[in-house]
C-alpha positions in Angstrom: 79.9 113.2 106.8 76.9 114.2 104.7 78.8 115.5 102.1 82.0 113.6 101.7 85.3 114.5 99.8 85.2 112.2 96.4 88.7 111.8 95.6 90.4 108.6 95.4 92.4 108.7 98.5 89.6 109.7 101.1 86.2 107.8 99.2 87.2 105.0 96.4 86.7 101.7 98.4 89.1 99.9 96.0 92.6 100.0 94.4 91.9 97.8 92.0 88.8 100.2 90.3 91.6 102.7 90.0 93.7 100.4 87.8 90.2 99.9 85.6 89.6 103.5 85.4 93.2 104.4 84.6 93.5 101.2 81.6 90.2 102.4 80.0 90.4 105.6 80.3 94.7 106.4 79.1 96.2 108.5 77.6 93.3 110.6 76.6 93.9 111.1 73.1 94.3 106.7 72.9 92.1 105.4 75.8 93.0 101.7 76.6 96.9 101.6 74.9 98.7 101.5 78.1 100.8 98.4 78.8 99.6 96.9 82.2 103.3 97.7 83.4 102.5 101.5 82.5 99.1 101.3 84.4 100.4 100.1 87.5 102.8 102.6 87.2 100.1 105.1 87.3 98.0 103.7 89.6 101.2 103.4 91.8 101.9 107.0 91.4 98.0 108.2 91.7 98.9 105.9 95.3 101.5 107.6 96.2 100.2 111.0 95.7 96.9 110.2 97.8 99.4 109.0 100.9 98.4 105.6 100.5 101.5 103.6 99.4 105.1 104.6 100.0 107.2 105.8 97.0 109.1 102.8 96.2 106.0 100.6 97.3 105.9 97.7 93.8 102.9 97.8 92.1 101.9 94.5 90.2 98.8 91.9 89.6 99.7 90.5 93.1 100.2 93.6 95.4 97.6 95.6 94.3 94.5 93.8 95.5 96.6 94.1 98.4 96.5 97.9 99.3 94.2 98.9 102.0 92.3 102.1 100.7 91.6 104.0 104.1 87.8 104.2 103.1 87.1 100.6 102.1 85.0 100.3 105.3 83.4 103.1 104.6 80.4 101.6 102.3 77.6 99.3 103.2 77.2 96.3 101.3 73.0 96.8 100.2 72.6 93.2 98.9 73.2 92.1 102.5 71.4 94.7 104.4 68.5 93.0 102.6 69.1 89.7 103.1 70.4 88.9 99.8 74.0 87.5 98.8 
């Protein structure tokens, strides 16, 4: 759309971006202090709330990159468009 809804579930192309943002910014009073297992848990919860994964799906370093975000194909690689790689 001309004005897409920019939420995690409808706009973000990769689940790993959610993990990275969560790791760097949470908790609010002490950013960057969560253990990786806690970051995976928060990431899984947000993905579940957005109906991207099931409640009992396991989230870890192996499963996170395999999550297929709904809008993964909705972005244009500008470098490829300009003939650069």
